[in-house]
N, C-alpha and C positions, 0 to 999 in steps of 0.2 A: 453472604450465600445468595441472597435474594437478587442481587447484581448479577452474581453469576448464573445463577439460574437463569433469568431473562436472558443473556447473552447467548447461551447456549438452546436454549427455547428456540432463537430466531436463528440459529445456524442449520440445524437438523432435525427434523420430525423425531423425538424421543430418545433427542439427547440431554436433555433438561432433565426427563426424571430419571437417566442412567445417571446423570452427575447424581443426584439424591442418595439413587442406591447406593452410590460407592461412597458417600460421604458416611452413609448411613453403615458400611460395611465396617467401613475404616472405626467407627465411634464404636460399633461393636465388639471388635476388636480389643482396643482399646480398655473396653468394658471389661472383656474376659480376661484379658492380661497388659493390665497397665505398665507393669516395669519392663517388658518386654522393649519397648523404644529408647534410644538412646536419651540421655541429659544434653540438653545442647545448652544448658545457660541455668545456673545456678541452680533450680530445684524442676525447672521448665522441661518438657520433653516433646519429643517431634515423631507425630506419627504423618508418613506419608500415605497421601491418598492415591489406590491406582488408577493407572489410566487420564488421569486429569492432574493441572499441573498447580496441586493445593498439598497444604500440609495444615494439620492441626497440631496447633500448640496444647500444654496442658500440665497440670498439677495431678497427685493424687497422693491420699494419704490412708491410714485403714478404715477411714471413714468414706470420704468422698472422692469423688475425681471431678476437677473441678477443669474446664473447657475453657480455654482466652481467646481463640483465633483460631477460624478456617479461614488459611492467608495463603493468597496465590502466589507463584513460588517466583515469578517475574517483579515483585515489587517490591518497593527499596526496603531491605531487612533491617533496616535503623528503626521501620515503624514497631 
């Protein structure tokens, strides 16, 4: 996320802050409705970040939500 923030910061004024707002909004949606997003592998779920080419991979149970990655969609999916 730091690399993405720095990249967006160099592109357009305010874009980096907007990126963080959209990431935060996605994380808030996961927190409120963790079962909404589809399972993509075993118990891992994927939530798409609006407006930006990123997804959040996570798992959850009754006690916690574990965020594993905020991932750029054009990166190698084998990562």
